[in-house]
N, C-alpha and C positions, 0 to 999 in steps of 0.2 A: 239067039239068046239061049242060054242053057238052063232055064227054069221052066217047069211044067206045073200047071195048076189043074186039078181035077175037082169039079164041083161035086160034093158028096151029098148034100142035103139042104133043103130049104124049109124051115119051120116058121111060118108066119113072118116074124120080124128078125129071124136069124139065118145065117148062112154058114156052112162049114166047107172048107176046101182042104184037100191034101195037096202038098207041094213037094217038089224035089228038084234039086239042081243036078244036072248031068255034066256040068263043067263049071269051072270058076267063072264068075261074072256078076253083073249088077242087074237089078230090076227096079223099076219105079212104078208106083201106084198113084193114081189121082186120089185126092182126098175123097173119103166117103162122106155121106150126108152129115149135116150137123147133128150132134147128139149121139153119134154111133161110137161104139167101142170095139176095138179089135184085140183079140187074144191070140197069142202065138205060142204053140207048144212045139218045142224042137226035139224031135225024136233021135236025130243023128247029126254029127258035125257041129259047126258053129257058124254064126251069122253076125255080121255087123249091120246094125239097123241105124238109119238116119232119119230122125223125126225133126223136121225143120232143120235147125243147125245143131241139134243134139245128137251125139253118137253113142250108141249102146251096143255092148257085146252080149250076144246070147249064146249060151252053152247048151250041150246036150242035156236033156231032161229038165230044162228050165221053161217056166211059163212066164210070159210078160204080157201086160195089158196096157193099152194106151188110147188116147183120143184119136180115133180113125179119121176125124174130120181134118186133121193136119196132114198135108202131103208127106209121104214117107217113101223110103226106098230101102232095099236090102242088098248086101254084098256078100257073096260066098267066096272065100279064098282058101278054105281048108279042104283037105282030103282025109277022111271020107266027106263027100259033099253033103250039104245040109238037106234034111228032109224033115217034114213035120206037118202040123195042122194050123190053119187059120180058122178062127171062129169070130164072126162079125155079128154084133148085136145092134140092131137099129132101134 
């Protein structure tokens, strides 16, 4: 798979990850715990995000937040490849 996640910090009930794709590809995440929210800040590139059956396009310098308890996946098809931050609040 062409995506890398680096755990940056853990503050009581929050987690921050830096991610970047090294190639086009897809990734999937299991749902987080009920009541959690995921925030994604895209630093570069673009991502297609699928939350359940909903498709959302994320562009450079865009922040998106969603219910992280819903299974979700990401697809990177652009070059430059997507990179950014995940911020999960539990």
